[in-house]
C-alpha positions as CSV (number, residue, x, y, z in Angstrom):
1,M,180.6,172.3,91.0
2,L,178.0,170.3,93.0
3,I,180.0,167.1,93.2
4,N,183.4,168.7,94.1
5,K,183.2,167.8,97.8
6,Y,182.9,164.1,96.9
7,T,186.0,163.9,94.7
8,N,188.8,163.8,97.2
9,L,190.7,160.5,96.6
10,T,192.7,160.8,99.8
11,E,189.7,161.1,102.0
12,T,186.4,159.3,101.5
13,Y,183.4,161.6,102.0
14,S,181.6,160.8,105.2
15,V,179.4,162.7,107.7
16,L,178.4,160.0,110.3
17,D,181.0,158.3,112.4
18,I,180.8,154.8,113.7
19,E,179.5,156.0,117.1
20,G,176.5,157.7,115.4
21,N,177.8,161.3,115.6
22,I,177.6,163.9,112.8
23,T,181.1,165.1,112.0
24,K,180.3,168.2,109.9
25,V,179.5,171.4,111.7
26,G,176.1,172.9,110.6
27,Y,175.3,169.8,108.6
28,T,171.8,169.6,107.0
29,L,170.3,166.1,106.8
30,P,169.4,164.9,103.3
31,L,166.4,163.0,104.5
32,S,163.3,163.9,106.6
33,N,162.8,162.1,109.9
34,E,160.1,160.0,108.2
35,D,162.5,158.9,105.4
36,I,165.2,158.2,107.9
37,K,162.9,155.8,109.8
38,K,161.8,154.2,106.5
39,S,165.5,153.8,105.5
40,F,166.3,152.2,108.8
41,Y,163.4,149.8,108.6
42,T,164.3,148.8,105.1
43,M,168.0,148.2,106.0
44,L,166.9,146.1,109.0
45,L,164.4,144.2,106.8
46,S,167.2,143.4,104.4
47,R,169.5,142.2,107.2
48,R,166.9,140.0,108.8
49,L,165.9,138.5,105.5
50,D,169.6,137.7,104.7
51,E,170.0,136.1,108.1
52,K,166.9,134.0,107.7
53,M,167.7,132.9,104.2
54,L,171.2,131.9,105.2
55,K,169.7,129.5,107.8
56,W,167.2,128.2,105.2
57,Q,170.0,127.6,102.7
58,R,171.9,125.6,105.3
59,Q,168.7,123.6,105.9
60,G,168.2,122.9,102.2
61,K,165.1,125.2,102.0
62,M,166.9,127.7,99.8
63,L,169.4,127.4,97.0
64,T,172.7,129.3,96.7
65,F,172.1,133.0,97.2
66,V,173.9,136.3,97.6
67,P,173.5,138.1,100.9
68,N,173.7,141.9,101.1
69,M,174.9,142.2,104.7
70,G,177.0,145.3,105.1
71,E,175.8,147.0,102.0
72,E,172.3,148.0,103.2
73,A,173.0,151.7,103.6
74,L,174.4,152.4,100.1
75,Q,171.6,150.3,98.5
76,V,168.8,152.0,100.3
77,A,170.4,155.4,99.8
78,T,170.5,154.8,96.0
79,A,166.9,153.7,96.0
80,F,165.8,156.8,97.9
81,S,167.6,159.0,95.3
82,M,165.6,157.5,92.5
83,D,162.6,159.0,90.8
84,K,159.8,156.5,90.2
85,D,160.4,156.5,86.5
86,D,164.2,156.0,86.8
87,W,165.7,152.6,85.8
88,F,167.7,150.1,87.8
89,A,170.0,147.4,86.3
90,P,171.1,145.4,89.4
91,A,174.0,143.2,90.1
92,F,173.3,140.0,92.0
93,R,173.9,141.7,95.3
94,S,171.1,144.3,95.0
95,A,168.2,143.0,97.0
96,A,168.0,146.0,99.4
97,V,167.3,148.2,96.4
98,F,164.5,145.9,95.4
99,L,163.0,145.9,98.9
100,A,163.2,149.8,99.0
101,R,161.5,150.0,95.7
102,G,158.6,147.7,96.7
103,V,159.5,144.3,95.2
104,P,157.8,141.6,97.3
105,M,160.1,139.5,99.5
106,S,158.5,136.4,98.0
107,D,159.7,137.3,94.6
108,I,163.3,137.7,95.8
109,M,163.0,134.3,97.5
110,L,161.7,132.8,94.3
111,V,164.8,133.9,92.4
112,W,167.1,132.1,94.9
113,R,164.9,129.0,94.6
114,G,165.6,129.0,90.9
115,N,162.1,130.0,89.9
116,E,161.6,132.2,86.8
117,L,158.5,133.9,88.3
118,G,160.8,135.8,90.7
119,N,162.4,137.6,87.8
120,K,159.0,139.0,86.6
121,M,159.2,142.5,88.0
122,P,156.0,144.1,89.3
123,E,154.3,146.4,86.8
124,N,155.2,150.1,86.8
125,M,158.6,149.3,88.3
126,N,161.6,150.0,85.9
127,L,163.7,147.2,87.3
128,L,165.7,144.6,85.5
129,P,166.1,141.1,87.1
130,F,169.1,140.2,89.2
131,N,172.1,140.0,86.9
132,I,174.3,137.0,87.6
133,P,177.2,137.4,85.0
134,I,179.8,139.9,86.2
135,G,179.6,143.2,84.4
136,T,176.9,142.8,81.8
137,Q,174.5,145.0,83.9
138,Y,176.8,147.9,83.1
139,S,176.2,147.6,79.4
140,H,172.4,147.3,80.1
141,A,172.5,150.5,82.1
142,A,174.6,152.3,79.4
143,G,172.0,151.3,76.8
144,I,169.1,152.4,78.9
145,G,170.8,155.7,79.7
146,M,171.4,156.3,76.0
147,A,167.8,155.7,75.3
148,L,166.7,158.1,78.0
149,N,168.9,160.8,76.5
150,Y,167.6,160.1,73.0
151,Q,164.0,160.3,74.2
152,N,164.8,163.5,76.1
153,K,163.5,162.1,79.3
154,A,164.4,163.7,82.7
155,N,165.3,160.3,84.1
156,V,168.4,158.2,84.7
157,A,169.5,154.6,84.8
158,Y,171.4,153.2,87.8
159,T,173.5,150.2,88.0
160,F,175.8,148.4,90.6
161,I,179.0,146.4,90.3
162,G,181.5,145.1,92.8
163,D,185.1,146.2,93.1
164,G,186.2,142.9,91.4
165,G,183.8,143.6,88.5
166,T,185.7,146.8,87.7
167,A,188.5,144.5,86.4
168,E,186.2,143.2,83.7
169,G,186.4,144.4,80.1
170,E,182.7,145.1,80.0
171,F,183.1,147.6,82.8
172,Y,185.4,149.8,80.7
173,E,183.5,149.2,77.5
174,A,180.2,150.3,79.1
175,L,181.8,153.5,80.6
176,N,183.4,154.3,77.2
177,I,180.2,154.0,75.1
178,A,178.1,155.7,77.8
179,S,180.6,158.6,77.7
180,L,180.6,158.8,73.9
181,R,176.8,158.7,73.7
182,N,176.0,160.9,76.6
183,A,174.1,158.2,78.5
184,Q,172.0,159.4,81.4
185,T,173.5,156.7,83.7
186,V,174.7,156.7,87.3
187,F,177.3,153.9,87.4
188,C,177.8,152.7,91.0
189,I,180.7,150.6,92.4
190,N,180.0,148.7,95.7
191,N,183.6,148.5,96.8
192,N,183.2,145.9,99.6
193,Q,187.0,145.2,99.7
194,W,186.7,141.6,98.4
195,A,186.2,140.0,95.0
196,I,185.1,136.6,96.4
197,S,188.4,135.7,98.2
198,T,190.6,138.3,96.5
199,P,191.3,141.6,98.3
200,T,191.1,144.8,96.4
201,A,194.9,145.3,96.5
202,K,195.3,142.0,94.5
203,E,192.5,142.6,92.0
204,T,193.3,146.0,90.6
205,G,196.4,148.2,90.1
206,Q,194.4,151.3,91.0
207,I,193.1,151.1,94.6
208,D,191.2,154.4,94.2
209,I,188.6,152.7,92.0
210,S,186.5,155.7,91.3
211,S,189.4,157.3,89.5
212,K,189.0,154.7,86.7
213,A,186.3,157.1,85.4
214,V,189.1,159.4,84.2
215,A,190.0,157.0,81.3
216,A,186.5,157.3,80.0
217,G,186.4,161.1,80.4
218,L,183.9,160.9,83.2
219,Q,183.4,162.7,86.6
220,W,183.4,160.5,89.7
221,I,182.3,160.5,93.3
222,K,183.9,158.6,96.3
223,V,181.7,158.2,99.4
224,D,181.4,156.2,102.6
225,G,178.8,153.6,101.6
226,N,178.2,152.6,105.2
227,D,177.0,156.1,106.1
228,L,173.4,156.5,105.0
229,F,173.4,160.3,105.0
230,A,176.6,160.7,103.0
231,A,175.4,158.0,100.6
232,V,172.1,159.7,100.0
233,E,173.8,163.0,99.4
234,A,176.1,161.5,96.9
235,A,173.4,159.5,95.1
236,K,171.2,162.6,94.8
237,A,174.1,164.7,93.6
238,A,175.1,162.1,91.0
239,R,171.6,162.1,89.6
240,Q,171.4,165.9,89.5
241,Y,174.8,166.0,87.7
242,V,173.7,163.5,85.1
243,L,170.5,165.3,84.3
244,E,172.1,168.8,84.2
245,N,175.1,167.7,82.1
246,K,173.6,164.9,80.0
247,K,176.7,162.9,80.9
248,P,177.1,159.7,83.0
249,I,179.0,159.6,86.3
250,L,180.8,156.9,88.3
251,V,180.1,156.6,92.0
252,E,182.2,154.5,94.4
253,F,180.6,153.5,97.6
254,V,183.3,152.3,100.0
255,T,181.8,149.5,102.1
256,Y,182.5,146.1,103.5
257,R,181.0,142.7,102.7
258,M,180.1,141.3,106.1
259,G,178.9,137.9,104.9
260,P,180.1,135.4,102.4
261,H,180.3,136.2,98.7
262,T,177.6,133.7,98.2
263,T,176.4,130.8,100.3
264,A,178.9,128.6,98.4
265,D,181.7,130.7,100.0
266,N,183.5,130.4,103.3
267,P,185.2,133.8,104.1
268,R,187.0,132.3,107.1
269,V,189.3,130.6,104.7
270,Y,190.8,133.9,103.5
271,R,190.2,136.4,106.3
272,T,190.5,136.2,110.1
273,E,187.9,136.6,112.8
274,E,189.9,139.5,114.2
275,Y,189.8,141.2,110.8
276,E,186.0,140.7,110.5
277,K,185.3,142.0,114.0
278,E,187.3,145.2,113.2
279,Q,185.5,145.8,110.0
280,E,182.1,145.1,111.6
281,K,182.6,148.3,113.7
282,K,181.5,150.1,110.5
283,D,178.2,148.3,110.3
284,P,175.8,150.7,108.6
285,I,172.7,149.6,110.6
286,V,174.4,150.0,114.0
287,R,175.8,153.4,113.0
288,L,172.4,154.7,111.9
289,E,170.7,153.2,114.9
290,R,173.1,155.0,117.3
291,W,172.3,158.3,115.6
292,M,168.6,157.7,115.7
293,T,168.7,156.7,119.4
294,K,170.7,159.8,120.3
295,N,168.3,162.1,118.4
296,G,165.0,160.6,119.7
297,L,164.0,158.8,116.5
298,L,164.2,155.3,117.9
299,T,163.7,153.5,121.2
300,E,164.6,149.9,122.0
301,A,160.9,149.1,122.2
302,E,160.3,150.5,118.7
303,K,163.2,148.5,117.3
304,N,161.9,145.3,118.9
305,Q,158.4,146.0,117.4
306,M,160.1,146.5,114.0
307,I,161.9,143.2,114.3
308,E,158.8,141.3,115.4
309,K,156.9,142.7,112.3
310,I,159.8,142.0,110.0
311,D,160.2,138.4,111.1
312,S,156.5,137.8,110.8
313,D,156.4,139.3,107.3
314,I,159.4,137.2,106.2
315,E,157.7,134.0,107.3
316,A,154.5,135.0,105.5
317,A,156.5,135.8,102.4
318,Y,158.2,132.3,102.5
319,A,154.8,130.7,102.5
320,V,153.8,132.8,99.5
321,M,157.0,131.7,97.8
322,E,156.4,128.0,98.4
323,S,152.9,128.3,96.9
324,K,154.5,129.5,93.6
325,L,157.2,126.9,93.1
326,N,155.5,124.9,90.3
327,V,156.7,126.4,87.0
328,T,155.4,125.5,83.5
329,V,157.7,125.2,80.5
330,N,155.9,128.2,79.0
331,E,157.0,130.4,82.0
332,V,160.6,129.3,81.5
333,F,160.7,130.5,77.9
334,D,158.1,133.2,77.5
335,Y,159.7,135.9,79.7
336,T,163.1,135.7,77.9
337,Y,162.1,137.8,74.8
338,K,159.0,139.6,73.8
339,T,158.9,137.3,70.7
340,L,160.7,134.0,70.6
341,D,163.0,133.4,67.7
342,E,163.0,130.1,65.7
343,S,165.7,128.4,67.8
344,L,163.9,129.2,71.1
345,L,160.6,128.0,69.6
346,E,162.3,124.7,68.7
347,Q,163.8,124.4,72.2
348,K,160.4,125.2,73.8
349,E,158.7,122.5,71.6
350,E,161.2,119.9,72.6
351,A,160.9,120.8,76.3
352,L,157.1,120.5,76.1
353,K,157.5,117.0,74.6
354,I,159.8,116.0,77.4
355,F,158.1,117.7,80.4
356,G,154.6,117.9,79.2
357,G,154.3,121.6,80.0
358,K,155.3,121.2,83.7
């Protein structure tokens, strides 16, 4: 079976070590050189955006937000496995997928400034807005996957959840209904070792989280989420499996949350500096950069040029975001449903009286 090499619970599938060396003899890369460069650029963009937004949040220029630091490889890998007509139901920590799919940075910034316009996805992109409640995106992706099957479309729905989210009832309910109804869905787990301040060993009785698929009668994959090549392989294999078998699949990306859970969190309260430094050796960006340098795909000068462009683009996007901060009452209500029901119409009318449309 195509996915057999990813289903060893005792050893997470990986092909790129932390020094940037390929560990498999005769290994064939799953991406072209051009796509590897694009992937690295997007990962670096996500990291620099997080670092900048963290500073802005501390300065009062940004509200509470969710950094993606440490999860860039698995998110970009998932995005690169998607067809343009596939669907994505994100968790709150999914910005790197949005960047890879072409969502403007200014829209992502708007979301974390509490502006409804940031949740209006660009046309021709099958992306749902960031999902703040834990687990409901799994039900959304199950429903979309069921619809794709019903419509006999050769596309899939993807979704993410954290390791802590797999302890939610909705996680199991979504897997069960998706299995029963043959949803064309790739369910992904970003196992970053922490559910806010709770380590995996204290949040679940089954440390091999991917094996939770067994209860729903599903196949599963377990892969190193900090290894871009392994993650791309696994994401592509998962998509192919779903389309060939008309069944969903569960993919566990083993990764590490380098930053805080959100900007309201202080990780140093529950994990030591020594622990963090040891885990940061697995940094997906550093790992890929080392491989690219060794194989002639990246020089220090090229990296510096990327950083200069990225930083300039981030500042420009911030200016765009600031120009869109004024929101009308209509915009708050009108993107919730296609047609507002009676209760929402009443609420909108009351808000218009109070705020005068602004």
